[in-house]
C-alpha positions as CSV (number, residue, x, y, z in Angstrom):
1,M,-0.1,0.1,-0.1
2,E,1.5,3.3,-1.1
3,L,0.6,6.3,1.1
4,G,2.0,9.1,-1.2
5,N,3.2,12.3,0.1
6,I,1.6,12.9,3.4
7,S,2.8,16.3,4.1
8,Q,1.4,17.6,0.9
9,P,-1.6,15.3,0.0
10,S,-3.2,15.7,-3.4
11,Y,-6.9,15.1,-3.7
12,G,-8.8,13.7,-6.5
13,P,-11.9,15.0,-8.2
14,G,-14.3,13.2,-6.1
15,L,-15.6,9.8,-4.8
16,E,-14.6,7.2,-6.8
17,A,-15.7,3.4,-6.7
18,P,-12.9,1.3,-5.4
19,G,-11.6,-1.5,-7.6
20,S,-13.5,-4.7,-7.0
21,N,-14.6,-8.0,-8.2
22,T,-18.1,-7.2,-7.8
23,P,-18.8,-3.7,-9.5
24,G,-22.4,-4.2,-9.6
25,L,-22.7,-4.5,-5.9
26,V,-20.5,-1.3,-5.4
27,A,-22.6,0.5,-7.9
28,M,-25.5,-0.4,-6.1
29,A,-24.3,0.7,-2.7
30,H,-23.1,4.1,-4.2
31,G,-26.4,4.5,-5.8
32,F,-28.3,3.9,-2.4
33,L,-25.9,6.2,-0.8
34,R,-26.6,9.0,-3.3
35,L,-30.2,8.4,-3.2
36,V,-30.4,8.6,0.7
37,Q,-28.2,11.5,1.3
38,P,-28.0,13.9,-1.9
39,N,-27.3,16.7,0.4
40,S,-23.8,17.7,1.3
41,L,-22.5,18.0,4.8
42,P,-22.9,21.6,6.4
43,I,-19.3,22.1,7.4
44,E,-20.0,25.9,8.6
45,M,-22.0,24.1,11.5
46,I,-19.2,22.1,12.8
47,D,-16.8,24.2,15.1
48,F,-14.2,21.8,16.9
49,G,-12.9,24.9,19.0
50,Q,-16.2,25.4,20.9
51,S,-16.8,23.1,23.9
52,Q,-20.3,24.2,24.5
53,I,-22.4,23.7,21.3
54,E,-25.5,25.7,21.0
55,F,-28.0,25.1,18.0
56,N,-30.7,27.6,16.8
57,Q,-33.7,26.5,14.9
58,E,-32.2,27.0,11.5
59,D,-29.3,24.8,12.5
60,I,-31.7,22.1,13.7
61,K,-33.5,22.3,10.4
62,E,-30.5,22.1,8.3
63,L,-29.0,19.1,10.3
64,L,-32.3,17.3,9.9
65,L,-32.4,18.2,6.2
66,Y,-28.9,16.7,6.0
67,E,-30.2,13.4,7.7
68,L,-33.5,13.2,6.3
69,G,-32.8,10.2,3.9
70,F,-31.3,8.4,6.8
71,L,-34.3,9.0,9.1
72,V,-36.7,7.8,6.4
73,C,-34.8,4.7,5.9
74,A,-34.8,4.1,9.8
75,A,-38.6,4.9,10.1
76,I,-39.3,2.2,7.3
77,G,-36.9,-0.3,8.9
78,V,-38.8,0.1,12.2
79,L,-41.9,-0.3,10.5
80,F,-40.9,-3.7,8.7
81,I,-39.4,-5.0,12.1
82,I,-42.9,-4.2,13.6
83,F,-45.2,-5.2,11.0
84,V,-43.7,-8.2,9.3
85,P,-43.9,-10.5,12.5
86,L,-47.1,-9.3,13.2
87,V,-48.7,-10.1,9.8
88,G,-46.8,-13.4,9.8
89,C,-48.5,-14.3,13.3
90,C,-51.8,-13.3,11.8
91,F,-51.4,-15.6,8.7
92,C,-50.2,-18.5,11.0
93,C,-52.6,-18.0,13.9
94,C,-55.8,-16.8,12.0
95,R,-55.9,-18.7,8.8
96,C,-59.4,-18.2,7.4
């Protein structure tokens, strides 16, 4: 593994899919991530120098907009975790 010049790093044009034996799965994963989180990270909100972080309403809205895709996926996942066993139990116990 070659590290390159650590003191003067050179950055590429953007995210590239790594070389892999399964390019279809890599493309599918990158497509899902672009679909779930199309917004860029609001870097101006991150301040590592402050020990006390205070958010106003606009900051909270911007963070929720950034995480909206993941929140929707988590909500759908919770619904599936609850409803799939419930529907399966109804089919098993209440065969009509």
